[in-house]
A tleap script that builds the chain and sets N, CA, C and O, in Angstrom:
source leaprc.protein.ff14SB
mol = sequence {
  NMET GLY GLN ASN ALA TRP GLN GLY LEU GLU
  GLY ILE HIE VAL LEU VAL ILE ASP THR ASP
  ALA ASP VAL ARG ALA ILE VAL ARG ALA VAL
  LEU GLU PRO LEU GLY VAL LEU VAL THR THR
  THR THR ALA ALA GLY ALA SER GLU ALA ALA
  LEU VAL ALA ASP VAL ILE LEU CYS ASP LEU
  GLU LEU VAL GLU PRO ALA GLY PRO GLY PHE
  LEU ALA ALA LEU ARG MET LYS HIE HIE ARG
  ARG GLY ARG PRO ALA PRO ALA LEU ALA PHE
  VAL THR ALA GLU PRO LEU THR ASP ALA ARG
  CVAL
}
set mol.1.N position { 11.388 -6.750 -20.226 }
set mol.1.CA position { 10.479 -7.399 -19.666 }
set mol.1.C position { 9.179 -7.120 -21.407 }
set mol.1.O position { 9.268 -6.195 -22.214 }
set mol.2.N position { 8.469 -7.926 -21.421 }
set mol.2.CA position { 7.722 -8.011 -22.471 }
set mol.2.C position { 6.308 -7.438 -21.925 }
set mol.2.O position { 5.908 -7.602 -20.772 }
set mol.3.N position { 5.761 -6.882 -22.734 }
set mol.3.CA position { 4.313 -6.554 -22.412 }
set mol.3.C position { 3.765 -7.238 -21.753 }
set mol.3.O position { 3.457 -6.734 -20.673 }
set mol.4.N position { 3.330 -8.720 -21.981 }
set mol.4.CA position { 2.968 -9.922 -21.537 }
set mol.4.C position { 3.034 -9.904 -19.997 }
set mol.4.O position { 2.070 -10.206 -19.294 }
set mol.5.N position { 4.560 -9.429 -19.394 }
set mol.5.CA position { 4.880 -9.291 -17.846 }
set mol.5.C position { 3.725 -8.645 -17.182 }
set mol.5.O position { 3.385 -9.076 -16.080 }
set mol.6.N position { 3.192 -7.827 -17.632 }
set mol.6.CA position { 2.136 -6.385 -17.211 }
set mol.6.C position { 0.768 -6.776 -17.170 }
set mol.6.O position { -0.102 -6.149 -16.565 }
set mol.7.N position { 0.543 -8.097 -17.995 }
set mol.7.CA position { -1.025 -8.275 -17.834 }
set mol.7.C position { -1.656 -8.292 -16.523 }
set mol.7.O position { -2.611 -7.649 -16.085 }
set mol.8.N position { -0.750 -9.356 -15.889 }
set mol.8.CA position { -1.551 -9.772 -14.501 }
set mol.8.C position { -2.131 -8.629 -13.509 }
set mol.8.O position { -2.980 -8.795 -12.633 }
set mol.9.N position { -1.276 -7.089 -13.959 }
set mol.9.CA position { -2.002 -6.125 -12.726 }
set mol.9.C position { -3.105 -5.564 -13.353 }
set mol.9.O position { -3.685 -4.713 -12.679 }
set mol.10.N position { -3.482 -5.759 -14.264 }
set mol.10.CA position { -4.541 -5.136 -14.682 }
set mol.10.C position { -5.797 -5.541 -13.866 }
set mol.10.O position { -6.314 -6.658 -13.869 }
set mol.11.N position { -6.156 -4.581 -13.248 }
set mol.11.CA position { -7.632 -4.245 -12.266 }
set mol.11.C position { -7.416 -4.395 -10.856 }
set mol.11.O position { -8.375 -4.249 -10.098 }
set mol.12.N position { -6.101 -4.710 -10.342 }
set mol.12.CA position { -5.765 -4.730 -9.007 }
set mol.12.C position { -5.636 -3.543 -8.701 }
set mol.12.O position { -4.963 -2.704 -9.301 }
set mol.13.N position { -6.496 -3.351 -7.418 }
set mol.13.CA position { -6.349 -2.517 -6.746 }
set mol.13.C position { -4.865 -2.047 -5.467 }
set mol.13.O position { -4.500 -2.818 -4.579 }
set mol.14.N position { -4.333 -0.836 -5.681 }
set mol.14.CA position { -2.852 -0.557 -4.660 }
set mol.14.C position { -3.361 1.073 -4.174 }
set mol.14.O position { -3.667 2.155 -4.674 }
set mol.15.N position { -3.201 0.366 -2.775 }
set mol.15.CA position { -3.771 1.633 -2.384 }
set mol.15.C position { -1.955 2.302 -2.055 }
set mol.15.O position { -1.067 1.532 -1.691 }
set mol.16.N position { -1.764 3.491 -2.228 }
set mol.16.CA position { -0.727 3.992 -1.989 }
set mol.16.C position { -0.525 5.063 -0.084 }
set mol.16.O position { -1.181 6.101 0.011 }
set mol.17.N position { 0.197 4.710 0.911 }
set mol.17.CA position { -0.087 5.490 1.912 }
set mol.17.C position { 1.153 6.232 2.363 }
set mol.17.O position { 1.814 5.732 3.273 }
set mol.18.N position { 1.621 7.635 1.692 }
set mol.18.CA position { 2.998 8.061 1.794 }
set mol.18.C position { 2.864 9.830 1.990 }
set mol.18.O position { 2.069 10.423 1.261 }
set mol.19.N position { 3.441 10.371 2.703 }
set mol.19.CA position { 3.112 11.697 3.301 }
set mol.19.C position { 3.944 12.669 2.068 }
set mol.19.O position { 3.835 13.887 1.920 }
set mol.20.N position { 4.702 11.817 1.346 }
set mol.20.CA position { 5.738 12.690 0.376 }
set mol.20.C position { 4.447 12.547 -1.071 }
set mol.20.O position { 4.175 11.477 -1.616 }
set mol.21.N position { 3.832 13.888 -1.435 }
set mol.21.CA position { 3.394 13.550 -2.826 }
set mol.21.C position { 4.384 13.416 -4.024 }
set mol.21.O position { 4.006 13.103 -5.153 }
set mol.22.N position { 5.091 13.558 -3.843 }
set mol.22.CA position { 5.799 12.867 -5.424 }
set mol.22.C position { 5.884 11.446 -5.359 }
set mol.22.O position { 5.811 10.654 -6.298 }
set mol.23.N position { 6.039 11.224 -4.206 }
set mol.23.CA position { 6.330 9.864 -4.283 }
set mol.23.C position { 4.901 8.785 -4.719 }
set mol.23.O position { 4.940 7.711 -5.319 }
set mol.24.N position { 3.565 9.608 -4.112 }
set mol.24.CA position { 2.648 9.106 -4.728 }
set mol.24.C position { 2.057 9.435 -5.875 }
set mol.24.O position { 0.910 9.098 -6.168 }
set mol.25.N position { 2.909 10.199 -6.680 }
set mol.25.CA position { 2.251 10.895 -7.926 }
set mol.25.C position { 3.169 9.614 -8.789 }
set mol.25.O position { 2.746 9.203 -9.870 }
set mol.26.N position { 4.201 9.168 -8.292 }
set mol.26.CA position { 5.164 8.534 -9.415 }
set mol.26.C position { 4.384 7.105 -9.442 }
set mol.26.O position { 3.887 6.653 -10.474 }
set mol.27.N position { 4.345 6.523 -8.317 }
set mol.27.CA position { 3.405 5.513 -8.218 }
set mol.27.C position { 2.071 5.523 -9.032 }
set mol.27.O position { 1.512 4.577 -9.588 }
set mol.28.N position { 1.687 6.896 -8.955 }
set mol.28.CA position { 0.207 6.629 -9.845 }
set mol.28.C position { 0.738 6.481 -11.458 }
set mol.28.O position { 0.324 5.838 -12.422 }
set mol.29.N position { 1.459 7.074 -11.318 }
set mol.29.CA position { 1.898 7.534 -13.349 }
set mol.29.C position { 2.967 6.409 -13.448 }
set mol.29.O position { 3.665 6.339 -14.460 }
set mol.30.N position { 3.133 5.402 -12.280 }
set mol.30.CA position { 4.098 4.147 -13.427 }
set mol.30.C position { 2.782 3.221 -13.271 }
set mol.30.O position { 2.581 2.665 -14.351 }
set mol.31.N position { 1.575 2.769 -12.065 }
set mol.31.CA position { 1.233 2.037 -12.406 }
set mol.31.C position { -0.487 2.042 -12.979 }
set mol.31.O position { -1.101 1.027 -13.308 }
set mol.32.N position { -0.953 3.237 -12.987 }
set mol.32.CA position { -1.695 3.419 -13.823 }
set mol.32.C position { -2.359 3.151 -15.230 }
set mol.32.O position { -3.492 2.791 -15.551 }
set mol.33.N position { -1.079 3.503 -16.038 }
set mol.33.CA position { -1.185 2.863 -17.628 }
set mol.33.C position { -1.327 1.468 -17.421 }
set mol.33.O position { -1.889 0.800 -18.289 }
set mol.34.N position { -0.923 0.974 -16.457 }
set mol.34.CA position { -0.675 -0.633 -16.396 }
set mol.34.C position { -2.329 -0.855 -16.343 }
set mol.34.O position { -2.386 -1.963 -15.811 }
set mol.35.N position { -3.189 -0.596 -16.495 }
set mol.35.CA position { -4.251 -0.774 -15.703 }
set mol.35.C position { -4.922 -0.873 -14.040 }
set mol.35.O position { -6.118 -0.925 -13.753 }
set mol.36.N position { -3.808 -0.877 -13.141 }
set mol.36.CA position { -3.907 -0.848 -11.671 }
set mol.36.C position { -4.719 0.661 -11.697 }
set mol.36.O position { -4.689 1.712 -12.338 }
set mol.37.N position { -5.538 -0.016 -10.445 }
set mol.37.CA position { -6.284 1.338 -9.883 }
set mol.37.C position { -5.583 1.563 -8.711 }
set mol.37.O position { -5.133 0.537 -8.201 }
set mol.38.N position { -5.324 2.753 -8.049 }
set mol.38.CA position { -4.415 3.320 -7.446 }
set mol.38.C position { -5.231 4.867 -7.019 }
set mol.38.O position { -5.675 5.790 -7.702 }
set mol.39.N position { -5.151 4.559 -5.312 }
set mol.39.CA position { -5.792 5.354 -4.217 }
set mol.39.C position { -4.483 5.627 -3.287 }
set mol.39.O position { -3.689 4.961 -2.623 }
set mol.40.N position { -4.754 7.201 -3.672 }
set mol.40.CA position { -3.412 7.417 -2.866 }
set mol.40.C position { -3.670 8.408 -1.623 }
set mol.40.O position { -4.114 9.511 -1.942 }
set mol.41.N position { -3.452 8.169 -0.223 }
set mol.41.CA position { -3.782 8.758 0.909 }
set mol.41.C position { -2.000 9.527 1.914 }
set mol.41.O position { -0.841 9.336 1.543 }
set mol.42.N position { -2.346 10.133 2.843 }
set mol.42.CA position { -1.395 10.321 3.510 }
set mol.42.C position { -1.683 10.179 4.876 }
set mol.42.O position { -1.251 10.953 5.730 }
set mol.43.N position { -2.363 9.265 5.093 }
set mol.43.CA position { -2.641 8.917 6.374 }
set mol.43.C position { -3.249 7.395 6.352 }
set mol.43.O position { -4.025 7.185 5.421 }
set mol.44.N position { -2.912 5.888 7.591 }
set mol.44.CA position { -3.300 4.809 7.232 }
set mol.44.C position { -4.919 4.949 7.756 }
set mol.44.O position { -5.639 3.950 7.748 }
set mol.45.N position { -5.287 5.905 8.085 }
set mol.45.CA position { -6.630 6.212 8.436 }
set mol.45.C position { -7.410 5.941 7.241 }
set mol.45.O position { -8.563 5.851 7.663 }
set mol.46.N position { -7.421 5.775 6.083 }
set mol.46.CA position { -8.414 4.899 5.061 }
set mol.46.C position { -8.425 3.905 4.883 }
set mol.46.O position { -7.917 3.300 3.938 }
set mol.47.N position { -9.230 3.362 6.083 }
set mol.47.CA position { -9.377 2.228 6.553 }
set mol.47.C position { -10.505 1.429 5.533 }
set mol.47.O position { -10.775 0.233 5.430 }
set mol.48.N position { -10.965 2.476 4.925 }
set mol.48.CA position { -12.109 2.015 3.683 }
set mol.48.C position { -11.363 1.205 2.562 }
set mol.48.O position { -11.566 0.063 2.149 }
set mol.49.N position { -10.540 2.047 2.238 }
set mol.49.CA position { -9.845 2.041 1.048 }
set mol.49.C position { -8.907 0.582 1.317 }
set mol.49.O position { -8.724 -0.280 0.457 }
set mol.50.N position { -8.402 0.549 2.650 }
set mol.50.CA position { -7.187 -0.534 3.104 }
set mol.50.C position { -8.231 -1.797 2.912 }
set mol.50.O position { -7.822 -2.935 2.681 }
set mol.51.N position { -9.940 -1.388 3.062 }
set mol.51.CA position { -10.097 -3.342 3.407 }
set mol.51.C position { -10.414 -3.738 1.922 }
set mol.51.O position { -10.794 -4.881 1.669 }
set mol.52.N position { -10.235 -2.665 0.810 }
set mol.52.CA position { -10.495 -3.501 -0.669 }
set mol.52.C position { -9.529 -3.134 -1.381 }
set mol.52.O position { -9.608 -3.333 -2.594 }
set mol.53.N position { -8.500 -2.577 -0.892 }
set mol.53.CA position { -7.075 -2.987 -1.842 }
set mol.53.C position { -6.884 -4.190 -1.538 }
set mol.53.O position { -7.159 -4.829 -0.523 }
set mol.54.N position { -5.953 -4.697 -3.330 }
set mol.54.CA position { -4.847 -5.956 -2.842 }
set mol.54.C position { -3.949 -5.761 -2.634 }
set mol.54.O position { -3.403 -6.774 -2.197 }
set mol.55.N position { -3.027 -4.570 -2.690 }
set mol.55.CA position { -2.079 -4.312 -2.275 }
set mol.55.C position { -1.540 -2.935 -1.366 }
set mol.55.O position { -1.924 -1.824 -1.729 }
set mol.56.N position { -0.873 -3.037 -0.486 }
set mol.56.CA position { -1.067 -1.760 -0.133 }
set mol.56.C position { 0.753 -0.915 0.209 }
set mol.56.O position { 1.345 -1.441 1.152 }
set mol.57.N position { 1.209 -0.214 -0.216 }
set mol.57.CA position { 2.568 -0.074 0.051 }
set mol.57.C position { 2.324 1.564 1.008 }
set mol.57.O position { 1.754 2.587 0.628 }
set mol.58.N position { 2.980 1.278 2.276 }
set mol.58.CA position { 3.392 2.078 3.195 }
set mol.58.C position { 4.385 2.714 3.505 }
set mol.58.O position { 5.422 2.064 3.373 }
set mol.59.N position { 4.573 4.279 4.064 }
set mol.59.CA position { 5.720 4.385 4.548 }
set mol.59.C position { 5.806 3.809 5.598 }
set mol.59.O position { 4.856 3.701 6.374 }
set mol.60.N position { 6.808 3.403 5.777 }
set mol.60.CA position { 6.965 3.226 7.542 }
set mol.60.C position { 7.681 4.266 8.103 }
set mol.60.O position { 7.925 4.098 9.298 }
set mol.61.N position { 8.049 5.180 7.664 }
set mol.61.CA position { 8.095 6.382 8.752 }
set mol.61.C position { 6.571 7.006 9.224 }
set mol.61.O position { 6.467 7.619 10.287 }
set mol.62.N position { 5.835 6.866 8.654 }
set mol.62.CA position { 4.539 7.063 9.313 }
set mol.62.C position { 4.380 7.243 10.990 }
set mol.62.O position { 5.414 7.117 11.647 }
set mol.63.N position { 3.466 7.454 11.504 }
set mol.63.CA position { 3.416 7.102 12.584 }
set mol.63.C position { 2.402 6.225 12.536 }
set mol.63.O position { 1.751 6.018 11.512 }
set mol.64.N position { 2.126 5.429 14.083 }
set mol.64.CA position { 1.303 4.235 14.218 }
set mol.64.C position { -0.133 5.103 14.252 }
set mol.64.O position { -0.263 6.037 15.043 }
set mol.65.N position { -1.292 4.677 13.243 }
set mol.65.CA position { -0.964 3.128 13.211 }
set mol.65.C position { -0.537 2.637 12.016 }
set mol.65.O position { -0.628 1.455 11.686 }
set mol.66.N position { 0.062 3.770 11.167 }
set mol.66.CA position { 0.558 3.409 9.655 }
set mol.66.C position { 1.545 2.470 9.579 }
set mol.66.O position { 1.325 1.676 8.665 }
set mol.67.N position { 2.883 2.184 10.390 }
set mol.67.CA position { 3.631 1.542 10.538 }
set mol.67.C position { 3.622 0.104 10.909 }
set mol.67.O position { 2.595 -0.450 10.517 }
set mol.68.N position { 4.507 -0.727 11.590 }
set mol.68.CA position { 4.338 -1.979 11.698 }
set mol.68.C position { 3.162 -2.197 12.339 }
set mol.68.O position { 2.702 -3.254 11.904 }
set mol.69.N position { 2.252 -1.590 13.383 }
set mol.69.CA position { 0.928 -1.844 13.765 }
set mol.69.C position { -0.586 -1.961 13.154 }
set mol.69.O position { -1.710 -2.431 13.327 }
set mol.70.N position { 0.404 -1.029 12.150 }
set mol.70.CA position { -1.037 -1.069 11.148 }
set mol.70.C position { -1.137 -2.847 10.424 }
set mol.70.O position { -2.094 -3.621 10.435 }
set mol.71.N position { -0.489 -2.931 10.156 }
set mol.71.CA position { -0.529 -4.247 9.741 }
set mol.71.C position { -1.392 -5.785 10.947 }
set mol.71.O position { -2.080 -6.799 10.826 }
set mol.72.N position { -1.074 -5.400 11.436 }
set mol.72.CA position { -2.007 -6.287 12.796 }
set mol.72.C position { -3.384 -6.049 12.957 }
set mol.72.O position { -4.071 -6.854 13.586 }
set mol.73.N position { -3.809 -5.144 12.513 }
set mol.73.CA position { -4.909 -4.177 13.099 }
set mol.73.C position { -5.853 -4.464 11.440 }
set mol.73.O position { -6.996 -4.906 11.319 }
set mol.74.N position { -4.911 -4.042 10.370 }
set mol.74.CA position { -5.691 -4.398 9.006 }
set mol.74.C position { -5.692 -6.186 9.038 }
set mol.74.O position { -6.748 -6.708 8.677 }
set mol.75.N position { -5.040 -6.714 9.277 }
set mol.75.CA position { -5.494 -8.584 9.023 }
set mol.75.C position { -6.370 -8.483 10.224 }
set mol.75.O position { -7.395 -9.103 9.940 }
set mol.76.N position { -6.453 -8.035 11.342 }
set mol.76.CA position { -7.639 -8.263 11.983 }
set mol.76.C position { -9.285 -8.403 11.499 }
set mol.76.O position { -10.066 -9.352 11.561 }
set mol.77.N position { -9.463 -6.668 10.866 }
set mol.77.CA position { -10.267 -6.327 9.935 }
set mol.77.C position { -10.995 -7.141 8.954 }
set mol.77.O position { -12.203 -7.299 8.774 }
set mol.78.N position { -9.806 -7.691 8.275 }
set mol.78.CA position { -9.914 -8.329 7.094 }
set mol.78.C position { -10.680 -10.093 7.375 }
set mol.78.O position { -11.589 -10.631 6.744 }
set mol.79.N position { -9.820 -10.652 8.632 }
set mol.79.CA position { -10.565 -11.550 9.300 }
set mol.79.C position { -11.948 -11.782 9.653 }
set mol.79.O position { -12.680 -12.760 9.502 }
set mol.80.N position { -12.180 -10.283 10.319 }
set mol.80.CA position { -13.987 -10.551 10.845 }
set mol.80.C position { -14.368 -10.505 9.690 }
set mol.80.O position { -15.373 -11.193 9.507 }
set mol.81.N position { -13.806 -9.719 8.373 }
set mol.81.CA position { -15.003 -9.313 7.244 }
set mol.81.C position { -14.684 -11.340 5.905 }
set mol.81.O position { -15.120 -11.574 4.777 }
set mol.82.N position { -13.710 -12.330 6.933 }
set mol.82.CA position { -14.054 -13.418 5.857 }
set mol.82.C position { -12.923 -13.313 4.615 }
set mol.82.O position { -12.854 -14.327 3.921 }
set mol.83.N position { -11.918 -12.061 4.209 }
set mol.83.CA position { -11.271 -11.372 3.556 }
set mol.83.C position { -9.938 -11.882 4.088 }
set mol.83.O position { -9.574 -11.791 5.261 }
set mol.84.N position { -9.220 -12.454 3.038 }
set mol.84.CA position { -7.745 -12.554 3.137 }
set mol.84.C position { -6.807 -11.163 2.763 }
set mol.84.O position { -6.696 -10.563 1.694 }
set mol.85.N position { -6.237 -10.931 3.986 }
set mol.85.CA position { -5.534 -9.723 3.964 }
set mol.85.C position { -4.531 -9.422 2.626 }
set mol.85.O position { -3.653 -10.160 2.179 }
set mol.86.N position { -4.996 -7.980 2.102 }
set mol.86.CA position { -3.918 -7.943 1.270 }
set mol.86.C position { -2.517 -7.405 1.305 }
set mol.86.O position { -1.951 -6.744 2.176 }
set mol.87.N position { -1.988 -7.965 -0.154 }
set mol.87.CA position { -0.275 -7.610 0.234 }
set mol.87.C position { 0.318 -6.492 0.886 }
set mol.87.O position { -0.350 -5.476 0.693 }
set mol.88.N position { 1.046 -6.359 1.391 }
set mol.88.CA position { 1.372 -5.069 2.336 }
set mol.88.C position { 3.202 -5.121 2.318 }
set mol.88.O position { 3.844 -6.099 2.703 }
set mol.89.N position { 3.827 -3.808 1.769 }
set mol.89.CA position { 4.707 -3.419 1.082 }
set mol.89.C position { 5.166 -1.991 2.455 }
set mol.89.O position { 4.255 -1.185 2.648 }
set mol.90.N position { 6.230 -1.816 3.126 }
set mol.90.CA position { 6.641 -1.065 3.918 }
set mol.90.C position { 7.838 -0.331 2.789 }
set mol.90.O position { 8.717 -1.007 2.254 }
set mol.91.N position { 7.654 1.268 2.547 }
set mol.91.CA position { 8.943 1.322 2.236 }
set mol.91.C position { 9.541 2.666 2.847 }
set mol.91.O position { 8.771 3.427 3.434 }
set mol.92.N position { 10.571 2.904 2.756 }
set mol.92.CA position { 11.430 4.196 3.160 }
set mol.92.C position { 12.210 5.126 2.059 }
set mol.92.O position { 12.735 4.885 0.972 }
set mol.93.N position { 12.060 6.136 2.740 }
set mol.93.CA position { 13.850 6.940 1.660 }
set mol.93.C position { 14.443 7.309 2.620 }
set mol.93.O position { 15.098 8.274 2.225 }
set mol.94.N position { 14.652 7.142 3.728 }
set mol.94.CA position { 15.653 7.481 5.408 }
set mol.94.C position { 16.274 5.760 5.402 }
set mol.94.O position { 15.692 4.776 4.946 }
set mol.95.N position { 17.601 5.818 6.053 }
set mol.95.CA position { 18.164 4.366 6.459 }
set mol.95.C position { 17.615 4.149 7.406 }
set mol.95.O position { 17.454 5.094 8.178 }
set mol.96.N position { 17.145 2.966 7.730 }
set mol.96.CA position { 17.013 2.518 9.348 }
set mol.96.C position { 17.941 2.469 10.421 }
set mol.96.O position { 18.669 1.484 10.300 }
set mol.97.N position { 18.165 3.072 11.307 }
set mol.97.CA position { 18.905 2.915 12.188 }
set mol.97.C position { 18.777 2.058 13.219 }
set mol.97.O position { 19.792 1.764 13.849 }
set mol.98.N position { 17.414 1.455 13.612 }
set mol.98.CA position { 16.669 0.995 14.916 }
set mol.98.C position { 16.381 -0.646 14.290 }
set mol.98.O position { 16.736 -1.197 13.248 }
set mol.99.N position { 15.667 -1.043 15.322 }
set mol.99.CA position { 15.595 -2.774 15.031 }
set mol.99.C position { 14.103 -2.674 14.794 }
set mol.99.O position { 13.387 -3.597 15.180 }
set mol.100.N position { 13.582 -1.617 14.186 }
set mol.100.CA position { 11.800 -2.087 13.993 }
set mol.100.C position { 11.562 -3.157 12.552 }
set mol.100.O position { 10.458 -3.378 12.054 }
set mol.101.N position { 12.557 -3.590 12.175 }
set mol.101.CA position { 12.098 -3.839 10.446 }
set mol.101.C position { 12.394 -5.445 10.928 }
set mol.101.O position { 12.261 -6.366 10.122 }
savepdb mol mol.pdb
quit
């Protein structure tokens, strides 16, 4: 990919919610040089950051409210403020063996 493919990322705010410090550090190291504002936390309780983020990367294995229930609560908060909900991606390093996805 050429440099132009990454230009659209500048100024985007990404919230990374993960208990693994290495994951948080790697995402920051990859995205910040591209001009992305990265906020990291270990819990979904970072509701203020979630309300201003454009994209949220969330560890699927976190306990509620960080898992799938987090999305519904986040959408409701954004709806009340008249804002579109951020893009949300759940990530996990563990194999999924149940029907949560």
